[in-house]
N, C-alpha and C positions, 0 to 999 in steps of 0.2 A: 247790290247783293250778288248780281250775276258775275261781276268781276271777281269777288271774293270766292265764289264757288269754283270758278275757272282756275284761280290761283291754287286753291286747296286741292283740287283734283290733279293739277299738274304736279304739285308737291308730293302727292301720294301715289303718283303714277308708277314709279319703279317698283314699289312693293306690291301694288295691285297686279302688275304684269308678271312678276315672279310667282305670286300666289296662283294666278290663272294658269301659268305654265305648269305648275306642280299639281293642279287640280285640287287646290285647297280653297274652301269657301272663306270669305272674310269673316263670317259669323263664327265659324268653328275655330278660326285662328285667334280671335279676340284681340287682334291688333298687335300681338307680341312679335311675331315673325315679320309682319309687315313693317312695324316700326324699326326693327333691326335692319332690314333691307334698306329702308329709306334713310336711316342715319348713316349707314355705310356708304351708300351711293352719294348722298349730298355732302357728307364729310370728305369723301375723296375729291369731289368737285371743288369744294372750298379750299382744300390743301393745294390742289393743282393751280387754283387761281392765286393763292397767296404766296406760293413758292417763288415765282419770279420776282415778286416784290421784296422778299427776304434775301434772295441771293444777290441782287444788284445793289 
């Protein structure tokens, strides 16, 4: 279980950092903005990893 908690906290880290920088609590955000930040960040990472495979 500790490994799953570590993976989930790593996956949610970008959204958590942005909310902390904007002084928005996670409870007041209800996960909407945090989810958008996480999807944007990890989507960008996925595209950058897949792009070299598609080009060559």
